[in-house]
C-alpha positions in Angstrom: 0.0 0.0 0.0 1.3 3.3 -1.0 1.6 6.3 1.4 -1.2 8.0 -0.6 -3.5 5.0 -0.2 -2.7 5.0 3.6 -3.7 8.6 3.8 -6.9 8.0 1.9 -7.8 5.1 4.1 -7.2 7.1 7.2 -9.4 9.8 5.9 -12.2 7.4 5.0 -12.0 5.8 8.4 -12.3 9.2 10.0 -15.5 9.8 7.9 -16.9 6.4 9.1 -16.2 7.4 12.7 -17.7 10.9 12.2 -20.9 9.3 10.8 -21.0 6.9 13.8 -20.5 9.7 16.2 -23.2 11.9 14.7 -25.5 8.9 14.9 -24.8 8.3 18.5 -25.2 11.8 19.5 -28.6 11.9 17.8 -29.7 8.9 19.9 -29.8 11.3 22.8 -32.6 13.2 21.3 -36.2 11.9 22.3 -38.2 14.5 20.3 -40.1 12.7 17.4 -39.9 14.4 14.1 -41.0 13.7 10.5 -38.0 12.3 8.7 -38.0 14.4 5.5 -35.0 13.9 3.2 -33.4 17.2 1.7 -34.9 18.6 -1.5 -38.6 17.9 -0.9 -40.6 20.1 -3.2 -43.7 22.1 -2.7 -47.0 20.7 -4.0 -48.2 24.3 -4.6 -45.1 25.1 -6.7 -46.2 22.3 -9.2 -49.5 24.1 -9.8 -48.1 27.6 -10.1 -48.7 29.6 -13.2 -45.2 30.8 -14.4 -44.2 34.1 -16.0 -42.3 32.6 -18.9 -40.0 34.8 -20.8 -37.5 34.3 -23.7 -34.1 34.1 -22.2 -30.8 34.7 -24.2 -28.5 31.7 -24.2 -25.1 30.8 -25.6 -25.0 27.1 -26.2 -21.5 25.9 -27.2 -20.9 29.3 -29.0 -24.3 29.4 -30.7 -26.7 32.2 -29.7 -30.3 31.3 -29.2 -33.3 32.1 -27.0 -34.9 29.5 -24.6 -38.2 29.8 -22.6 -37.5 30.3 -18.9 -39.1 31.3 -15.7 -37.9 32.5 -12.3 -39.3 30.5 -9.3 -38.3 31.7 -5.7 -35.1 33.2 -7.2 -34.2 30.1 -9.2 -34.1 29.8 -13.1 -36.3 27.1 -14.6 -36.2 25.9 -18.2 -38.8 24.5 -20.5 -38.0 20.8 -21.5 -39.5 21.4 -24.8 -36.5 23.5 -25.7 -34.0 20.8 -24.9 -34.4 18.5 -28.0 -33.6 21.3 -30.4 -31.2 23.4 -28.3 -29.0 20.8 -26.4 -29.6 17.6 -28.3 -31.2 15.8 -25.2 -34.2 13.6 -25.8 -37.3 14.4 -23.8 -40.5 12.5 -23.4 -43.5 12.3 -21.1 -44.4 8.9 -19.3 -48.3 9.2 -19.0 -48.5 6.1 -16.7 -46.2 7.6 -14.0 -46.9 11.2 -15.1 -43.2 12.0 -15.2 -40.9 13.7 -17.7 -38.0 11.6 -19.0 -34.7 13.3 -20.2 -32.2 11.1 -22.0 -28.7 11.8 -23.4 -24.9 11.7 -22.6 -25.3 8.2 -21.1 -27.9 9.5 -18.5 -31.6 9.1 -17.9 -33.2 11.6 -15.7 -36.8 11.1 -14.6 -38.6 14.1 -13.1 -42.0 13.9 -11.4 -43.9 17.2 -11.1 -46.5 15.3 -9.1 -44.5 14.3 -6.1 -41.4 16.3 -6.6 -39.1 13.3 -7.0 -36.1 12.9 -9.4 -34.3 9.8 -10.6 -31.0 9.8 -12.3 -29.6 6.5 -13.7 -31.7 4.6 -11.3 -30.9 6.6 -8.2 -33.0 9.1 -6.5 -31.6 12.5 -6.5 -32.8 15.8 -4.9 -33.6 19.2 -6.3 -36.2 21.9 -6.5 -39.5 20.4 -7.8 -40.4 20.2 -11.4 -43.4 22.3 -12.4 -46.2 21.7 -15.0 -47.2 25.0 -16.7 -49.7 25.1 -19.5 -48.8 21.6 -20.6 -45.1 22.1 -20.5 -42.7 20.7 -17.9 -40.2 23.1 -16.4 -37.1 22.0 -14.5 -34.5 24.0 -12.5 -31.9 25.0 -15.0 -28.7 24.6 -13.1 -29.7 21.3 -11.4 -30.6 19.8 -14.8 -27.6 20.9 -16.7 -25.0 20.0 -14.1 -26.4 16.5 -13.8 -26.5 16.0 -17.5 -22.9 17.0 -18.2 -22.9 20.7 -18.9 -21.2 23.8 -17.4 -23.5 26.9 -16.9 -22.5 30.5 -16.3 -24.1 33.8 -16.5 -22.9 37.1 -18.0 -24.6 39.9 -16.1 -23.6 42.5 -18.6 -25.4 40.9 -21.6 -27.8 39.0 -19.4 -26.9 35.8 -21.3 -26.8 32.3 -19.9 -23.8 30.4 -21.2 -23.8 26.6 -21.6 -20.8 24.4 -22.5 -20.9 20.8 -23.1 -18.3 19.0 -21.1 -16.0 16.5 -23.0 -16.3 13.5 -20.8 -14.5 10.2 -20.5 -16.3 7.4 -22.2 -18.0 5.9 -19.2 -21.4 4.5 -18.5 -22.8 4.6 -15.0 -25.2 2.1 -13.4 -26.6 2.3 -9.9 -26.3 -0.6 -7.4 -28.3 -0.5 -4.1 -27.8 -2.1 -0.7 -31.2 -2.2 0.8 -32.8 -3.4 4.2 -36.1 -2.0 4.9 -38.4 -3.0 7.7 -41.3 -1.4 9.5 -39.1 0.4 12.0 -36.0 1.1 9.9 -34.8 1.8 6.4 -31.3 1.5 5.0 -30.7 2.4 1.3 -27.2 2.9 0.1 -26.7 3.6 -3.6 -23.2 3.5 -5.3 -22.1 3.6 -8.9 -20.7 1.0 -11.1 -18.8 2.2 -14.2 -18.4 0.5 -17.6 -17.2 1.3 -21.0 -13.7 2.6 -20.1 -10.8 1.3 -22.2 -8.8 0.1 -19.2 -10.7 -3.0 -17.9 -8.3 -3.6 -15.1 -8.4 0.0 -13.7 -12.1 0.0 -14.2 -12.6 -3.2 -12.1 -10.3 -1.6 -9.4 -12.5 1.5 -9.1 -15.7 -0.6 -9.0 -14.3 -2.9 -6.3 -13.2 0.0 -4.2 -16.6 1.8 -4.3 -18.5 -1.6 -3.5 -16.2 -2.1 -0.5 -16.8 1.5 0.7 -20.6 1.2 0.2 -20.6 -2.2 2.2 -18.5 -0.8 5.1 -21.0 2.3 5.4 -23.9 0.0 5.3 -22.5 -2.1 8.2 -21.9 1.1 10.3 -25.3 2.4 9.2 -27.2 -0.7 10.2 -25.6 -0.7 13.7 -26.7 2.8 14.2 -30.2 2.1 13.0 -30.5 -1.0 15.1 -29.5 0.9 18.2 -31.9 3.7 17.4 -34.8 1.3 16.7 -34.3 -0.3 20.1 -34.2 3.1 21.8 -37.4 4.1 20.1 -39.2 0.8 21.2 -38.2 1.7 24.7 -39.5 5.3 24.5 -42.6 3.9 22.7 -43.4 1.6 25.6 -42.9 4.5 28.1 -45.0 6.9 26.0 -47.7 4.9 24.1 -49.5 8.1 23.0 -46.5 9.4 21.0 -46.0 8.0 17.6 -42.1 7.6 17.1 -41.2 7.6 13.3 -39.0 5.0 11.6 -35.3 5.6 11.5 -33.6 5.9 8.2 -30.0 5.8 6.7 -29.5 6.6 3.1 -26.5 7.0 0.8 -26.7 8.8 -2.5 -23.9 9.6 -4.9 -23.2 12.5 -7.2 -20.7 12.3 -10.2 -19.0 15.7 -10.1 -16.1 15.2 -12.7 -15.6 12.7 -15.6 -12.8 14.3 -17.6 -9.1 13.9 -18.5 -9.0 10.2 -17.5 -10.1 11.3 -14.0 -13.4 10.4 -12.1 -14.6 12.3 -9.1 -17.7 11.8 -7.0 -19.2 12.1 -3.5 -21.5 10.1 -1.5 -23.9 11.8 1.0 -24.8 9.7 3.9 -28.0 11.0 5.4 -29.1 9.6 8.9 -32.5 10.5 10.5 -32.9 8.9 13.9 -36.0 10.8 14.9 -34.4 13.9 16.3 -35.1 17.5 15.3 -33.5 16.9 11.8 -31.3 14.5 10.0 -27.6 14.8 9.5 -25.5 14.3 6.4 -21.8 13.3 6.1 -20.3 13.8 2.7 -17.6 11.3 1.6 -15.7 12.3 -1.6 -13.5 10.1 -3.9 -11.3 10.9 -6.9 -9.8 8.3 -9.1 -7.1 8.1 -11.7 -8.8 5.9 -14.4 -5.5 5.0 -16.0 -4.4 3.2 -12.8 -7.7 2.7 -10.8 -5.9 4.4 -7.8 -7.3 7.2 -5.7 -5.8 10.7 -6.2 -4.4 12.7 -3.4 -5.2 16.4 -3.0 -1.6 17.3 -3.7 -1.8 15.4 -7.0 -5.1 17.0 -7.9 -3.4 20.3 -7.4 -0.8 19.5 -10.0 1.9 18.6 -7.3 2.3 22.3 -6.3 4.2 22.3 -3.0 2.3 25.3 -1.6 -1.2 23.7 -2.4 -2.4 23.9 1.2 -1.5 27.7 1.4 -3.1 28.4 -2.0 -6.3 26.5 -1.0 -6.4 28.3 2.5 -6.0 31.6 0.9 -8.8 31.1 -1.5 -11.2 29.7 1.2 -10.5 32.7 3.4 -11.2 35.1 0.5 -14.5 33.4 -0.4 -15.6 33.4 3.2 -15.0 37.2 3.3 -16.6 37.8 -0.2 -19.7 35.7 0.7 -19.9 37.2 4.2 -20.3 33.7 5.7 -21.3 33.7 9.3 -19.0 31.2 10.9 -19.6 29.5 14.3 -15.8 29.1 14.8 -12.9 30.7 12.9 -11.6 28.9 9.9 -8.4 27.1 10.8 -7.2 26.0 7.4 -7.2 22.5 5.8 -4.9 19.7 6.5 -2.7 18.3 3.7 -5.0 15.3 3.2 -8.2 17.2 3.4 -11.2 15.4 1.6 -12.1 17.0 -1.8 -13.7 16.4 -5.1 -13.2 17.8 -8.6 -15.6 19.9 -10.7 -15.0 21.1 -14.2 -11.9 23.1 -14.0 -11.5 23.1 -10.2 -10.9 21.5 -6.9 -13.8 21.7 -4.4 -13.4 21.8 -0.7 -16.7 21.4 1.4 -17.3 22.4 5.0 -19.1 19.6 6.9 -22.3 20.3 8.8 -21.5 22.2 11.9 -17.7 22.2 11.2 -17.7 26.0 10.7 -21.2 27.0 9.8 -24.7 26.6 11.2 -26.8 23.7 10.1 -29.1 26.1 8.1 -26.2 26.9 5.7 -25.9 23.2 4.7 -22.3 22.2 3.6 -20.8 25.3 1.9 -18.6 24.5 -1.1 -15.4 26.4 -2.0 -14.1 26.1 -5.5 -10.4 26.7 -6.3 -9.6 26.7 -10.1 -6.9 24.5 -11.4 -5.1 27.6 -12.7 -4.5 28.8 -9.1 -1.9 26.0 -8.8 0.0 26.8 -11.9 
């Protein structure tokens, strides 16, 4: 095992311990609560009449106009425009009353009825799709980033720019570890890749992700069992209170699939019946030529000052965004978990690490060019 692999393994073990510690701390809460997963949509939004306008777009250098609408400060796009403008196939499944978007080795299913999304067989979370005068509208950034595009906005010209990302030739399928009973639910999803030219490296990545998912499933099941036993005890002492089932769910997001690198993270969400659930984010980055994990220093191009560069960038972004911290930012460690996004390294603050729960997990993007 190389020093890089040892560091990666230590980091992942810390993540598992953190997930277990969060679960244990939540067992102390006795207040029952509805176990809602993040991203639940509003039924009222689905029935809203939208103010649809023609928005200037620059799609891979070609200027065009696309019907859009603003909903609670978020830009939505009409799916009818996708076939012609982006080359994505769209259809309507009358049986499930869902819109289906297909292209770039992805299938996204959006239900305006219940607010759910499914990407390549895995549930994902975003603002609810909306039906408007027979057309389906989806949140623009959510849709494009999950279908393999980069989006930006030019305030001067009020133009939305979309760039198609040149991706590695990979296909993604979703595997699920599932154990659902009346009192507890465990669902962990992880990706399986295929189609890459190096079969040995591909198999190594798949084996690694499978082991990780199985390890988190074991620790998650232990937490759920303990919580379910505690709920049964509380239920017997308080028969008039309805204690909800406990849940542990893992969902992955592919963030980078370029230049023979693959980067993703898995959000492990646990709800043990407290005031709210808690999420732990576990990122992975792989070199597809070897199947090995990539260290933060390697991702930064081997720059010896990568830690200083990242810390300076994060401090600048905290100041620019006027983030309210619950404790001073102390800087990252050399083996800080990270993931890649088009043209950049991303560092995320964990829940309660430096910010309040309401701020989620703030992301800090450091462009690759900062390390040149």
